[in-house]
C-alpha positions as a printed Julia matrix, in Angstrom:
58×3 Matrix{Float64}:
 84.6    80.58  106.66
 81.48   82.52  107.56
 78.98   82.15  104.68
 77.3    85.41  105.66
 80.41   87.37  104.71
 80.77   85.74  101.3
 78.82   88.55   99.62
 81.05   91.16  101.26
 84.13   89.37   99.99
 82.71   89.15   96.47
 81.79   92.85   96.42
 85.22   93.79   97.73
 86.93   91.71   95.05
 84.74   93.28   92.35
 85.68   96.72   93.65
 89.36   95.82   93.54
 89.0    94.65   89.94
 87.21   97.89   89.02
 89.99   99.84   90.72
 92.55   97.91   88.7
 90.83   99.1    85.52
 90.88  102.75   86.59
 94.37  102.8    88.14
 96.23   99.6    87.18
 99.24  100.06   89.44
 97.32  100.77   92.66
 94.46   98.41   91.8
 96.71   95.44   91.16
 98.54   96.12   94.41
 95.26   95.97   96.35
 94.11   92.91   94.45
 97.4    91.12   95.05
 97.25   91.83   98.79
 93.61   90.65   99.0
 94.19   87.3    97.3
 94.69   84.4    99.7
 95.21   80.7    99.19
 91.76   80.03  100.68
 90.17   82.48   98.25
 91.88   80.89   95.27
 90.81   77.42   96.4
 87.24   78.63   96.94
 87.13   80.24   93.5
 88.59   77.15   91.84
 86.13   74.88   93.63
 83.22   77.11   92.65
 84.32   77.11   89.02
 84.66   73.32   89.06
 81.22   72.81   90.61
 79.69   75.27   88.13
 81.33   73.47   85.24
 80.15   70.06   86.43
 76.61   71.32   86.96
 76.54   72.84   83.5
 77.68   69.54   81.95
 74.99   67.59   83.81
 72.19   66.37   81.58
 68.65   66.77   82.82
């Protein structure tokens, strides 16, 4: 995965979520089509790393 495009992916996902709030039926359709297994794994890994870093004692 190209790290340079990570911001574009995040902004696109945020836009899809905002669209789901305005028009739930169309927004959820776009969000469902944009979700991939790689994206879910990346999100889960990021959440896990964030959790572990927050639990770390300095």
